[in-house]
N, C-alpha and C positions, 0 to 999 in steps of 0.2 A: 478209759473211764469216762462216764457221763458228767458233764458240767452241772453243778448244783446251782439252781437259780439264786440270784442275790436276794430275791424277795421271798425266800422260802417261808419265813415267819408269816408273811401276809397270806400265802397260799394255805397255811395251816389254820390261821386265825379266822378266815372267812367261813369255812364250814362249821368251825367250833362256835362262832358267834351266831350263826344261823340256827344251830340246834338250841342254843341258849334262848334265843328270842322265840322260837317255836314252842319251847317248853313253857316259857313265861305266858304265851298266849293260851296254851292248853290249861295252865293253872289259873287263868283269869286275872293275871297281874301285869299283862303287857301294857305298856304305856305308849301311845302313839306320839311320835316326835314330829311327824309331818302330817297334819290332818288333811283330809280330802278338801280340795278347793270348793268354794261355795257353788260354782257352776256344776261340778260333778255331783255334789250333794243334791242339787235340784233335779238332775237327771235321775239319780238313783232313787229319789222319792217315789217314782212310778216304776222304774225299771229294775230295782233291786228286789231281793227276797221280801215277800210280803206286799209288794207294790201291785198296782193294777196290771202291769204288763209282765213284770218279773222275768226278764230275759237277759239280764247281764249282771256282772259283778265287777265291771270295769272301774278303774281308778284314775283314768285320764279323761280330759275333756272330750266329749263325743264329737263336737263340731270340727275337730282337727281332721278327722277322717270322713265323717258323715256330713259332707258339705251340702247335702240336699235337705237338711233340716231347715224348714221355713220359719219365718217370724211368727207364724200362727201356732207353732209347736210350743206346748207349755214349757 
């Protein structure tokens, strides 16, 4: 017989909570607990939907990977 993980409740709760949060977002009542950092909001002003560049939906600071962004970049 297979051993049942001790954290079986956690394994059940994660997808259940994910569905709840996705449904809240679809219903327009989702509340952001961790807002995007100001640096990310600045990038997304141009790079997000409706921006001049409109080429990303990232939620982390771009400079962590894109180290070639110069000081002259807005």
